[in-house]
N, C-alpha and C positions, 0 to 999 in steps of 0.2 A: 407180488408186494401189491398193496393196498393202493384203489385210486388217489385217499387223500396223498400219501408216499411219491408216487408217480406225480403229483400234481405240484408238489414242495421241489424234488429235484428237478422238474422241466423249469421250476421258476429258479432254481439256482442258478443252472446254465446258461440261463436266461439273460439275467442279472449278473453276473461275473462278469464278461465281457464290458458291461456297460458300465462299470465302478470300474474296473481294470484303466477304461478309456479315458473316464474319469481324473483318475489317479495320476495318470500320464499329464491330460490336462493343466494340474494343477499344478505339478513336479517343473511343467514346464515354464508355467507363468511365474512361477515363482522363480527360475534361474535367471530367464528373462528380465525380472525385474531385480535380481542382485545386479546383472551387467549391468543393465543398466545406470545404478547404484552407482559399481564402480566407476565406470567411465566416464560419470558426471561429478567424482568426489571433489575434485579439486573446485568446481563452480560450486556444490555445497557449504566446502570448507571460507570458500574466496568470500560466499556473502553472508554465514553467521559469522565471518570476521567483521562486515562491513555491516549487521545489525549490532553489533558491540561497541560501533564506533570506531576502528580501525579502519582507514582510506591510506590505499598509497593511494601514492600518484599519478597522476594524467596518466604519463609517456606506461606504467604500468600493467595500469586497467586498459589502457587505449592496445598493447600486444597480445595481453588476457584475453578480452573479446574475441577480435583478429585473429589470433592466432591456434591455429588444429595442435597444436605440439600440448595444452592445455586441454582441449576437448575434442580431443577423436576425431571425428572425422566432422563434427557438424556442431562450426565457430558459432555463439554467441551471435555474432554479427549478422548475419543468414538464417532464413526461417527454417524454424522446426517441425518434425512431426511429433515430437515427445511432448505430451498433453498431461504428464504428469503434474499433479500438485505440489512435490518439493523440489522438479525442474520447474517448472516456470514462472515460482514465486523467485527462487536462487534467480534464474538468467534476467527478470525484472530486477532484481536485487543491484547486481552488480553491474548490469546497463545504466541503471540510474544514478551509479555511482561515475562509472565512469564519465558519462553525461557531466552530471554537478564541477566532477576535478576538470573533465577539458573547457565550463566554460569559466573559470580562473587563471587560463593560461589566454596568451595572443595568440594562438593556434588555431586560425578562424576552421579552417579543412577541418582539423581535430575533431572542433565543436560541433562540425555540422552531420561530420561523420557518428557523434558519436548522440548526437539526436536522431537521427533518421534510424537507429539501433535502437533506443531507449523507446520511441515510439512505436517500433515494430515488437519490441519483446514484451509491452503497454498490451497489443492488443492482439498478440498471441496469448495471452495471461489471459487476458476479458473471455476472448473463444474458449479456451477450458474450463477458465471456475467465473463464469460470469459473477457472480455474485460478492467478487473480492471491495471492498467498498477501497482499499487504498489503491488497488491497481484505478480507480475507475476517477482516483484523486488527481492522482500523477499522469496519466493521459489528459484530463481536465487542463493540467499544468500544462505541458507540453503541447497541445493542440491553442495551449492559449498563446504561446509561447510564441506560433510561427504563426496562425490565423487573429489572436485578437480574441474580445469575448464574446464570439459569433453563439449563433444559440445550438452549434452540440457541444461546443463546451459550459455550457449550462445547464443541458440536458445533464453531461455525467458527471457533473456537481452533483446535480441533483440527487444520480439513482447513487455518487458514494455517498450522501444524508443516509438513504435509504438503506442502502445496504450496509451500514457501518454507521449506526445513529451516536455509538455509544464507546468505543473504543479512545482511549484518552489518547493514545499514540499517532491516531491518525487523526482528531480531531484538532490539533494545536496547529501541525501543518494547513487545514483543513481551512482554519480561521483564518491562518495569516493569510493564504490564496487568497476566500471568499474575503475581506477585509479591503484587499485594492482593490478590487473587483466594485468594491461599495464604496468605496475611496473616488473611485471614476464615474462611480453612476450608475453603474449596470445595476438590473434585476432582474428578475424573475426567482429569486430564491431566497425570498425576505423573511419567510417565519421557518424555513430552513435555519438561515442565518444567526438568527434569536434564539432557535435552540441548543444552540453551538453553544454561543456564548453565556445563554444559560447554566447547559452543565459543564462548561469550563470554568464559572462562578464557582459553584456548586462544589467540586467536584478537585479541582487542581488543588497545590499549596497553594496558602495564601500569600506567600511572597512571589509566586509567579502568578497571581490576578492582579496582585498589585501594580509589575510592572507591566502589565501589559495594558490596566489602565493610565499609568502615565506614556507610558508608549504610542498610544491611539492618539488617533488627531480626536477636537473636541465635540465633532460630530458623535462616534461613539461612546463617547464618555456619556454624553447624552440617553444610550441606550444601555451602558453597562450599572448606568449607580443604581437604578432598579433594583438589576439582580443584586446588585451589593445587597444593597437595604434588604434585602427578603431575603439575608444570608441568617443562622442563629447568628444574638447577641452574640457571641464571645469569636462568632467566627468572625463577624461584623467586626467586629474593634481591631480585631488583627488588621487585617485589610487597611482601614482605616490608618491604625498606626504605621501600616508600611506605608503606604502612602504618602504620609506628611514627611516620615523618612526619608524618601525621593523624593522631598522636598516641590510635592506638587498639592495644594489644599485642598483635600474631597470636598469640601462643605462648598465652593464657589462652585456657581450653576453657570455653563458656559453659554454663549450668545446664543437665544435663536436664530 
């Protein structure tokens, strides 16, 4: 046997076990992923349904969150070690829906438990996925509900601006939350808020921009008007016409 053949044979004997163990590891990880997905299938299905606009009642959501009948040995009302993106997103979606539904009832203990679960789900999501701007927004909203507009709430809101600057589905609820803070005199995010308003005025439908202008207080109309005026002429004309149709005179300047 030549030296080159001996070297090749030795290399194949060395690499074969390595390739074998790599293959076993890949199969094991794939199997674990499939098991985790199957065990959480009910959570994923419910989260997808909620994201499409279907919201079950508060009692059902409370039983789902707290019942191992749906989620195996790891209920959504307890801490989880699963840091997978699909699970943490679905867990947050379901817990937020449960909290939203619970707040519409007169069951205070149910609402308190749902709030605690939602905060836990948001914290877990952010530990695993710290660039999720939607999770940062909801964390800020949940914290503000319990603590008021403290510094940590504003910090979380600003991280939401940084991590999700342009997603329309996040901008709209963020604008509503930030508008309430602004009207309450809270500061610390003025530049980011104005950027969100500009994106909203530029890219949302003309009817939604008009409705927002009509709905907000005069203080915020003063901020929105230059952004509407800066739109292309056809878009501005459509927005103003819709504002007038809703019974508000766009040309009337609010008192400073």
